[in-house]
N, C-alpha and C positions, 0 to 999 in steps of 0.2 A: 593366426589367431582368427577364429569365425567369425567374428564381429565385423572384421575388414571390411566386408562385401555393403555393412549400413552406411560406413563411412564414405566409402567410394559411390555409394547412391546420393548421399548428400552434397559430396565432390561433382558431379554429375549434374546436380539440379543446379548446384552454384554457377558452373562453366556455361550454361546457356543464358547467361544475364547479359552481355552484349547484343545479342541478338533482341533483347526483350526492353533493350529503350532506344528505338529508334524514332519513335515520335518524338517531337518538339512542344511546343505550347499548346493550352488546351486551344483550337480552333476557333470557340463562339466566344468572339468579345461580347463584354456586356457593358451596359448602360455607361456614359459620362457624367460630372457633376462639374462645377467649377468655381473655387472657394474666391472670395474678394475681399480685397483691402477694408480693414475694419477700423475706424474711429470710435471714439464713447461709448462703447459697450457696457450698459450696467445692468450686471448679472441679477434680473429679479423674477427671470420668467415670464415677463409678460410681451418678449419678441415686440415690442415696440418700435425700437433704433431702424433707421435706414434702410440698414444691410442688411433686414429679413424682411425686405419687402422686394429684394433682387429676384429679377426673372429667373426661370429655369433651374427649379429647386428638384431634387433628387427625389421624383411620385412615381406612379403610374405601378404600385407594390402588385404582387400575385401572391394567390394562396397558396402556401404549402399544405393546411391541413384548415377548415374539415375537408373544401371544395379543390382539389388540385387543380392548380393554373388557371382559376379564375380569378374576375378584380379584387381586390380585398378593401377593405376599409380604406377611404381617403389619408395619405400619410404624405406631409410634404417637408422635406430636411435638406436645409441650408447649412453652406458652411463660409467662415470666413476667417479670417488673421491678420495678427500684428506683430513686432519685433520681439513679442513675449510669448505669443500662447498661440493655438487654432481653436476658434471657435464653433459650436453648432445650434442652431437653434430647430428645433424640431416642433409641426404641431402634427398632434393626431387627433384625426375629428371624430366623433362618433356619433352617432344617427340620435342616438339619444341625450344629447349632450354633458353634461356633468351626471344626469343620473347614470347613464350607462357606463361611466369610468370606474372600475375596482382599483381598490387604494389596501395597501398592508405595509406597515410598520414592522421590520425587522433590524437585526443589527449588520453591518456592511458585508458584502459576500455571502450571506445565509441566502437558502432558495426564496424565491419571494412564488404567490400565488395570486397574483395579481395582474394589471395591463403593465407593459414595460416596451420599453426601446431599446435596443441594442447596435452599438457600429463595432463592425469588426473592419478594423486597418492592416492591410501588407505595408506596411510604411517602406520598405525597401522595393516593392513590387517586383520579388522574384517569382510570386505565385507558390509562396511557402509558407511565411510569417504568417501571425495573428496577433494583434494587439486587440485585447476584446472592453469596450467602455460599454457599460449599460446602464439605466436609473428606471426606477419606477412611478408612479405618479405622488408618492410619497414624498420623492425625495431621497429612497433608499440607491444606495451605491452599488456595485458590482464591478469588478475590473480584475483582467487576468491578463497576461502576457509573459515577458515583451519577445514580442518579434521572432518568436518560435513556433514551431511547427504546433506544437501542445500548449494551448495557452497554460501560464501558471495561474492558478487561482489566488494562491498567495503573495502576489504581486499587490503592492498597494501606494500606487502612485499618490503625490498630494495634488487633487485638481478638484473643480468645483460646479457646482450643476445648482439652479434654481428652478424648480418645477410651480406649475399654477393649473387648476380645474377653472374651468368657464361654460359657459351656456353650448361651445365648439366641440368640446371635447376638452384635452388636456394639452398642454405643453410642457419641452424642456431645454433650456437654455445654461449651455455646457461652456468651459474656461478650462483646456487643456494645455498646462504652460510646455513649450521646447523641453523645457530641461527634464521632463519625467518622459519622453519618448525616446526612441533611438531611431534615427535613419541614416540615409546616404548623406555624403557630404557636398552634394550636388545645391547648387543656389537654387534651381528652378527646380519645385520637386511635382512627379507625379507618383500618387499612392495608389494602392488597390483600395476598393472597400465594399463592404458588405452592410447591411442595415436590415434589421430583423426589427417585428412588432409581432407583438402577441395581444390580443384582445380577449381578455378573459370570460367574457361573458357570452362569446361566441365560439368558443374555444377556437379563436382564430391564429392563427400562425403563419406569417408571410415575410414576404421577401422583396426587398428590392431587385435585384439581379438576379433573375430566378432560374432555378432548376429542378426538375421532377425528382420525385421522392425514389424511384428506381435508377435516377443518372446519379453518377457523380459530381461531388460540388467542391469545396474549399476553395481557397484562393486563387487556382485557376478559373473559376466562375468568377472570381469578381467584377464589380464595377469599377470606375476609374475617378481618382479626385485626383484635380490638377490643378493648376493658377496660382499654387503657393510660391512664393520668392524671400527664401529665406538665408539673407545675406550675412547676420550676425550669430556665428553658433553661441549657446548656453555656454555658461561654466558649468554648473552641474554640481556642486559642491554640498553634502549634506551631511550633518554631523547630529548622532542620538542620544545625547548621555542620559545615565536613566540612574534613579535611587531606587535602593530596596530596604525596606525591614521586615523582618519574618520572623513570629512567635509560634515557636512548638511546643505544642505539650505532648508528650508520648510516652506510652507505659514502657518501663524498660523490658527487656525480655529474657534479661538473667538478673533474676534479683541480687542483690547486693552490689553490682556488677561497678568497677569504678571509673568505667568506661561512658555510661549512659546515664542520663540525668533527664529527669522527668520536665522539666521545664528549661528551654535554651532560645536564646535570643541573639540574632547576629542581621548586620547592617553589610550593604554592601554597595559597591557604585561601579560603572563599568559603561561603554559608548560602544555604538556603531557608528561606521563610518563609511560614506558610501561617495564616491567620487568620478565625475565622467570625464573619461581618457580620450579625447577629441568628442568626436560626436558618435560613436560608435560602441567605445567597451566602459564597461563599467568597473568599478573595481570596490570593493565591498569589504571590510573588516568589520570582527565585533573582538571588544577587550574585554576580559574577566566577565562572560555574558552571564546571566543567569535567566530562566525559564521556568519563573515559578508562577506565570500563570499559566499554562500549559496543560491541558486536561489530561488526568490518568489514566494508563490503560487498563481495558477491562480486565474481570477477573477470569482464570481459565486454571483447569484441572490438565495437566497433559500427562499421559501415561505412556505416549511413547518414548522412542528414542529419539528422537528429533527434535529439534528447537522450534518453538513458539515465535512467530512472527507478526514482528507489533509495528502501525507506521508511524511515519517520523511528524513528530508535530513541532519543533521548535522553529520558532521563525525565521532564524538565520538560515535551516540549511532547506528550508521549504521553499521560501523564497527561492526563485530561478532553477530552480529541480528541473524543468522541462529542457533548459538546455546540457542540463549534465544527465541526464537520462540517455541509456544505451539499449540497443537490440531491439526491443521490442518484441512484441508478438499478441497474434491473433488469431480468435477462433469462431466459426459457428457456434462449434458445439464442441465442449472436449473438459475431459475434468483429469484431477489427480497431473498436471501439467505446470512446467515453470517455467517462465522466460528466463532469457540470460542475464546473470545481474554481475556486475563488474563492481557496482558503487552502493552501498547501503550507509546512509550518513549517521546512523545509530550506533554504527561500532566505533565512531569516535566520542569520547566520551562514556563508552561503555560500562558496566560493574565490572570490577578487577576480576584479572582469571586467574590470577595465582592462589592458591590454600594457604593456612595457616596450619601451624603443626598442634598433634591432640596431643591431650595429656595435661590440660591445663582448665583453671576452674572458670575465669571468664576469656573472652575475648571479642574482638572490635576490627572491622574493618567497613569501609569506607562505601554505600551503594551506589555511587559512582564514579568514575574516574574523573576530576576536574580536567577541563576543557579552558587552558591559557588563553589562547587567541587560537583565530583563525580567519583567513581573507579568501576573498573570491573575487574573480574574475568575468565576467560573463559578456558577452556582445558579440560582436561580427567586424574582421578586418573589411578593408577596403577593396579589397580583393573576393568578395560575398562569403568567405568562410565563417562559420558561426563558431567563437570559441568557450568555452564553461571551463574552468580550473578551480581549484580548492586545495589551500595549503593552512592544516590544523595541528597543532601543538597540545599533549594533555601532560598532564604532572606526572609525577614517579608518587605513587602512593603506596603508604604502608600499612599492614595491621597490627594491631598488638594481641599479646595474649600478656596474662598473668593469672599467678595463683594466690592461695587466700593469706598464705605468708609474706607475699611481694614478689617474688622473685617473677620472673618475664622475660620477655623481650620482643623486638619490632622487628618485623617481616617485610621485606618490601613484597605486593601483590600486586602490582604493576608497575613495570618500567614507563622511564619516560619516552614517548612514543611520535613519532613524525608522521603525519597522514599527507598523500599526496597526488590527484588525480588531476587528469588534464585531458579534454576534449575538445574534437575539432569535427565540423560538420560543413558540408554543401550540399546545397540545391542546386542544380542546371536543368536547361530544354525545358522550361516554364513549367516549373511545378513538378518533372514528371521523371526527374533521377536525384535521387538523394544518395552523397556518400559520406561518410566518417570515421573516425578512428578514437580508440580512447586508449589510456595507461593510466595505470597505479601503483602505487608506491606504498608501503607500510616499512619503517623503518623503527628500530626498539634500542634504547641505549640502555642496557645492563650494565649494574654496578660488579665492583670488583666480587660484592658479597650475593649475589644475587645467582650462584650457582643452582639451586633448586628452581629456582624460578625459569632460569637456562630452559630446564630438561621439562618444563610445563607448555611455553611459548616460545614460537619460531624468531627468530631474532631478524628476517626478513621477509618480507612475501609482494610480488609483483606479478602484475597482470597486464596482458593487450589485447587488443580485439578493433575489429573493424567490422562495421555495418551497412546496410545499403538497403534502397528503397525504390525500386523502378516500375514504372506506368505505362501502357500504352493503349490504344485504339479509346482514346479519349477518358483516361483512368479506370477503365471497364475492365483489365486487366494486371495483375499484378504479383511481379515477384519480389520479396523480400528477405533477409536474412543477416546472419551476422556468424561470426568466428573468431576465437577467444584461444589465447595462452594462458598457462599460469605456472608460477614458480615460487615455490615456498624452501625457506633455507634456515638452518638452525641446528642445535643440538641435536644427537642421533636420539636422545628421548624424546625429544618434542617432535621428531617425525613419525617417532615408534608411534606414538600416543595419535598423529594424524592418521596412519595406518590402519590402527586399529578401530578408528571412530566410526560411528552408526553411518557416515556417510558411503562408505564402502569395504569397510571389514574385510580387507587382505590376509585376514588370520583365516578367514575362513577355510576349512580341511580339505574341502573339496572340488576347490575354486583348481579351474585349469592353469598348467603351469605358466606364466608369463615373463617377464622381464622387465629390466630398469636399464633400456636404450636411452634414448630422447626422452619419451615417455615412461612414466611409471607404472607398472602392475603387476607388483611382485613385493610378498614381505621381505623385509631387509631389515632386519633391527639394529645394523651399523649403518644407515642410510641417513646423509647429514642434508637431501633434499626429494623435493615431490614435487613433480611436475606434471600438465596433463594438458588436455585439449577439450572444446566443447563449441560445439553451433547449434544453428537452427536453419531452416529455409521455409517458405511457404508461397508456392504457387497459386493464383486463386484467380478465379472470376468475379469480382464485387459487386456487380450490380448490374440491373436487368430483372424480372420474374424469375428468372433460373440463375442461382449462382452455385459457385462449386470450389472445394478448396481442396489440397493434399500438403500435405507438410512433413517436415521430418526436425525432429531434436535430440541432439545429442550430447553426454559428456561422457569421456573417457575416467577409468576406473581414479586415476593419477589428480583428475582436475581438483582443486582447490583454492578457493578465494575468499576462506570466511575472516579472512583476516580485516577486507575493506569491504565485503560484498556479505550474502546472506546466500550459502546452498545446502540445502537440505538431503542431498542425493547425488552419486555420481555414478559412473557402471551404467550406464543405460542407452538404448536408441530407441526412441518413440516416435512412432508414425500414426498420422490420423487422416481421415479424410472423411467429409461432408457434402450432403446437396443439399440445398435450397431452393425452396418455391415460396416467392413471398407475393402478397396480392396485396396493392398498394391503393387500389381504388375500392370504395366502397360494394360489397354486397347484398345479398339480400339481408342476412342478419349480422353481418362485422361492419365494421369499420376499414379494418385491416386487419389481417391474417397472415402469419409466419409457420412456415411447415420446413421441418428439417431432420434429416437423418441419416447416419454415417457410422464409422467404428474407429476402434483406436488398439494397438497393440504396442507393447514393450518388450524388449531383449535385454540381456544385460550382455559384456562382452565374452563370456561365455558361450553366448546361443541360447539361455536359458529364458524361454517365455515368462514373464512377472506380470504380463497385466493384456487381456483380452478383451474388450469391451463393444458394445452392440446398443446404440442409444436414437433418443428422439426426443424432439421440441417441439414444441405444438404453442402459439400463442394469438390469441386472436382479442380483439379491442372491439368493443359492442357497439350500437348505435349511441345508447345512454352512456358511453364513455367508462364504461365497467369492463376491465379487463379480467382474463383467463387464461394460465397455460398450465402447462401439464408436461413435466421431464420425466423419462423412464430409461433403466439400461439393463441388460443383463451380461454378466460376467462368467464364462464358463472358466470349469476349474484350470489353474495356474500355478507356477512354481513360486516358491516363497524364498526368497534368497535369504531376508532382512528378520525373519519371524525369532528365529534361535539365536539372533545378534552376536553374531561371530560364529556359530556351529553350522552344522550341513544345512544345506539345502533341503525341504519340508514342502508340502505343497498348500497351497489359499483352496479353500473349497468354492464350490461355484457360489455363484449368490445375484440377488436382483434387489430394485427400489424404482418407487413410483413414489413424485413429489407435484402435487397438483399446488397451483397458487392461485388464489381471487382476489381483487381488490375493485373497492367501488371509485367512483368520480373523484380524482385529488381535487375539484373547485369545492366542493360543500365544506358547510361546516365541520361536519364530522366526516374522517374518512375511515375506512377500513381496510386493512389486510389480512389473510391470512395463508400459512404456507404449511400445510403438513408434510410429514415425508412417510413411510413405511418401506421396509424390506425385511431381507431374511437370507438363510443361505441354505445351502444341501445338507448339511451335517445339521439343522435345527437355531440356527443363531436365528434370533429375531432385533429389530429395533425401529422405533416409532422416535422422529422429532417432528415438533409443533411448534413453528412461530408466529407471533401474531405482530398488527402493529393497528394502533387506535390513535387518532390526532383531532384533538378538538382544537377549534379558535374559535373562541367566544366572541371576540372583537377582533378587528383587524392589527390589534399592536400587540397579542397575546395569544400564544401557544404550546399547548400542552398535549404529550406527546407519552404514549405507554407503548413497551414493547417485548412482553411476556414470550418467555420459550421455555420449553423443556421438551428436553433427550430422554430416552430408557434404551438401554440396550443390553442385552445380552452375547458374550464374546465366550467361544468357548475353547480358546486357545489365548489366555492374557498371559505376558512373560511374566516369572515367578522369579528365578534365580538358576545360576547358571553353577556348577562343580565337576573339578577334575574328578573324573572315574573310570580306574581301568580296566573295570568291569563293564562299562560300554561301550564296545569294542566297537557296535553297528553306528555310533554318534563319536568314532575319532578319542576313546576316552574322555569324552565332555559330555554329562548329563544335564540336560536341560528341564526344568522342572516349569508347567505349566497351570492355569488352573481355569476355571469356569471363573466370570466378572461380571456380574449384575450392576450396571450403573444406572443412577439416576441423576441430571444435573437441570437446575431450574435457575432462572433469574428473571429479572425484569429491568430493564433499562427505562427511566422514567427521564425525560427532559421538561424541564417548563421556562417559555423564552419570551422576555416581558421587556418589550421597546418603549420607552418613554417619546425619543425622537430620532433621526438618524445615526445622531452621536452618543447615545446613551442607551444603553442594554443592560438589562441581568439575564444571565444564565444560570439554571439549577441543574445539575445531572445528579443523578441517585442510581447505583445498582446493587441491589440485593442480589445472593447468589449463594447457592446451596448444591454441592456434588456431592454425591456417595461412589462406593463401590464395596461390593460384600464381593471377597474372593474363597471359593470352595471348591470343592470336588477337584482336588490337585491329581495330575495326569504328565505323560509326557509321550512323544511320538514313537510311533512302534520304531519305524526304519525312515532313514534318511530318500527324499525324493518320493515321498507319501504324506496323505492326510491322515490317515489313519492313526489314531490315539489309543492310549489304555488308561485306565485310573488305577494309582496307586492303590494295591491291596491294606487292609489293615497292618498285617504283619510289615509292612514295608514303610508305612508312613504312623504315626505316632503321635499325637499332642504331650509335649514337654513341659510347660507352660502355662498356666490359664490365670485369667485374670480375676477379680474379686468378684463376679457376677456370670462366670465358669468360661466365659468366650475365651476359645483359644488365643495365646498370645505367641506362643512358637511351637515348630514342629520338629522332630525327626526322621530324618529317612534317611532307612536301613535298608541298602540294596542286594546285601549279599547273605543275610540272615543269620549275622551274626551282631550282636550288639557292641562286642567288645573289640571289633573290626576297624581298621584304618577309614572304611568305606560308611561311615556315619555323617550324613551332613545335615546340620541346622539353618532353617529359615523362619523370619519371622512372618506372621499372620499382618499380610499389607494392607488390610481391611481400614477402609478412610471415612468418615465424614466432614466434609469441610465448609466451612459458609464464611462471608464477608459480606460486608456492606461499603462501599466506595461512594463517592461522592465530594461535589465542588459545587461551589458558587460564585462566581464571579460578577461582578458591575465592572463595567466597562464604558468610560467616558471619553471622547477624543474631544478635549477640552480646547483646541485650537489645531488647524489641518495638521494632519501629522503626528500631532503631539496625543500622549496617551495616558489616563490613570487608571489603575487595576485597582479594584479591591478584591481580595482571592480569601476565601474560607474551603481549605479540603478538610475530608474527614475521612477514619477508614475505620470499622472494627473487624476483627477475623480472630477466628477460633475452627479448633478443630477438637475431633473425637476418633478412638482406635477400634470401632466399630461401623459396618456396612450398612446396615439396614437404613430406609427412608421412611421416614414418617413427620409428612408435612406440617403441622403443628408445631411438634416439638423442635424442625430443624429453623422453622424460619422463626420463630419465636427465640431459638437460642442465638440468632444474629445479634439482637438487641442487650442481650444478655453481657454481651463483650464490652468490655471496658472503650470507649473512642479512644483512638488519635486526632488530635487536629492541630491545624498549620493554618495560620493566618498570615497574609501577604499584602503589602501596600507596595506598589511599583508605580511608580511614574518617571514617560518617557518626556523628552522634547525637542521636537524640530525643529534646525535649523539647516535652511537653502539657502543657497543662490539660482 
C-alpha cells in the first residue's frame, strides 16, 4: 500500500520522543508568598481585619501590556486560611481613585469588559494544573478548573466574594471553601499561584510572576503560596435536586395525526449528586436529567455528505470536560483539519438512528433518546494520575406508525445503550512531560424483534488511544501527538453501511486493492467488523520572535469512532508546516504584529493527493487598539475522491481565497468588526462571505450585540443524484449527475444581555435565517481523474413535471437516445428556499449560593418553498408568516452541600 510511507514518517517522529524530554522543571523560580492563619474574617470587601495588615503581600506586579516588563499599577494580594476555607484579600490601587475604576455587570462566567483581578492556582504544585478564580469591581465572578491543564469554564464552585470601590481604587475579599478545591492529602500545603490584573482604562495587563510575551509561561512559571496547614479534610457531599414544569405549544407537522398535540404539559424531577472521594476524586451523577435551559443550536443548511458538528451545551457533560479531553491539536495556520476525537458527549442522548417503515399515513419518533442516568469520576490519585471517567445509560426508544383505519405498529428506533469512557493522564518533569491513555466502549442491547435495527446500527464499538506532550529548553520546543485504534462490530448489514459511508467510500470502483487483515481497507459485504488506526504528531518551536511547526495527521480507511466520537472523514494523511515571525514590542505604527506563512497537503491511502494549499496570515494591533488581519490561500488542482459520493475519482479545480478582518477598540461603548471574504476557482466559480459584529454597551449592565452574515456562492459541480447505467462505461456503470448551484445564506445573530445583579440576569437570543439554493445547468464529468465536465443536451434531459407557475419539478435523463429503454432516470429539482427564526429568553436567578431558578421561553418558526431564487424582502418577511412554536419552562435547583 503506497500510503505506508506516511505512517512510517509519523512513527519516526514519535520515536524521537524520549530524546525530547530530558529537561526537568523550569529553572526560573517565581516569587513566593505565605498564607496566615485567620480568625474572625467578615466578608464585606473592606479588608479591615488584622490579617489583611500582615507584611509581605504578593506585590511588585509587572506589565505584559502595553509596556512589557515595566512596573504596573500598584497591587497587593494577601492570603489567609482557617479550618474551612482559603481567604484572599486584594487591594487594587488606581491613580485616579474611584474615578479610574471601570465596572460592568454581567452574568457569572460571561466575558467582562472592565477591571478585574484573577488568581490561578496550581493546587497540586505539579506545574500542570490550573484552577481559576476571577472577580471584577461589580462582584461578577468567573471561575474555571478543576486543577486540569485546560481550565474548564463550566466549573461553578460555591464560593463567596465581596468587592468595594473607594478613594484608593478597589478591593476584593474572597472565601473559597476547601470542599470546592482539589489538592494533595499532605497536611502542609504549597501551591503554585499566578495573579493577573487588568486595568481597562489603561488597557494594562499585569502579572505577579512575570514572563515575557515571547517566552513560554503557564504553571511552570507560577509563584508559590505556602504556609497553609490543613489537618481536617472536607467531606464534600453535594446534592442538587431539581423540579421542572414545561408547557409546549407546537404546530403539528402532520394534519390529523393521533401522535401530535398542539398543547402539551409535563413536569419532571431529578437530581445531580456530587461526592468527594478523599481529597482528590469527585464522583458526579445525574438522575433523570433535563436540560431545558440550554440554548438551541444555530440553524444551518448542510448540502454536503458530512454531518454538521454542534458544541456540547448540557451542563453535566460540559463540566469537567477538560479532564475528559483527548489528543489535542494545534497549528499556527491551517484549514480543513480535524483533531483526534474519541469522546463526543452529544452522542449520548442523540437523535434515534433507526428508520420507520414506509407506507403509513402518520408517523412519530422521539427527537432525542432519553438519558436515564449518568455518572462521572474526575480528579487525581495520590500518585499524580489525573482521572476522568463517564458512564451513561440511555433508554430504548420506539417510533410509531399508523394508518387512517387505525392499523399500525411500534418499531424500535434506538436500543438500550450503555456508554463508558475512561481517561488517565500524568504530568511529570516539572510540567515538561505529559502522558495519557483513553478507552471508550459503546454496547447496545437489541431485543428479539429488533432485526431491522441490527442492520442499521453496530452492536458494540471500542476505541483506545495514547497521547503525549513533551517540552524542552524552557518550554521553547514541543513534541505533541497521539495514536488511536478503533473497532466496530455488528451485523454485516450495519458494517456494510459503515463501509459505504461518506467517511471512507470503500465501494469506490477505482480504489486500489486493499485487504481486511488486522485493519480494514476493502469492501466486504459479509464483514462483521471494521477496524482502523489514526494518529497525530507535531514538532514545533513555540516561543521567541521566530517560531515554526511541522505536523502530520492521519486516519486509516477503516478508522471509525462515530458511535461515541465525531469523525467526518477517514482515509487520509495530512501534513502541514508553517513559519512565524512575531513582533511583541511596539513599533512605529503597531503595538504587536504577527506574520506567518506555510503550506499543507493531504493524500489518501491510495497515494492520490486530494489537498494542496499555500497560505499566509498577517495580524496587527495598532496604537489605538484597533486590529486588522488578512488571511489568504491558493490551492492548485488536485484529485477529488469524494465528489462523486462513492463513484470514481475526479479532479477539483484550482482555487483562491482572500479574507481580511477589521475590529475597533473593544473597550469602547460601541464596538465594530467586519470580516469579508472573496474567492474563486479556475472554472469560473465565485463566492463571497461577509460577517460583521456590532456591540453596544449603553450602560454598565446592558449589552446588545448584532451579528449579520451573508454568504453567496456558485458551485459548478454540486452533487444531485447517481444511477446504475451500463452505458456509463467510463465511470464503471454508474452515472453521476451534477448541477450548477447558486446559493444565498443570510442570518442575523442578535443578543441582549441585561444583568440586574451578579446573581440575576436576563439573556435574549434570536437568529433569523434564510437560505436559498437554485439548481440549474445539469451536467456530468467527462472522464475519471479529470476536472472536465459536459452539460446534458436537450435531447438527453427533459422536464417531465412542472409546478403551477411553470417551475421544473422533475426531470428525465435519457442517456441512450431511446425513451422506451430502461436507461431513463428521473430525479427531482432540489432547489430550495428555507427560512427560520430561532430564539430564546432565559431569566436566571441564583437565589442562594449554588441554587438557581430559571424562567425560559423558546420560540421557533420555520418554513420552506421548492424554489431557489433569493428575494430579500419576500424571504425575510416570510419568516414571520410561519406559525410559531413556543415552549415555556420553569426550572428550580437547590444546592445542599457539606
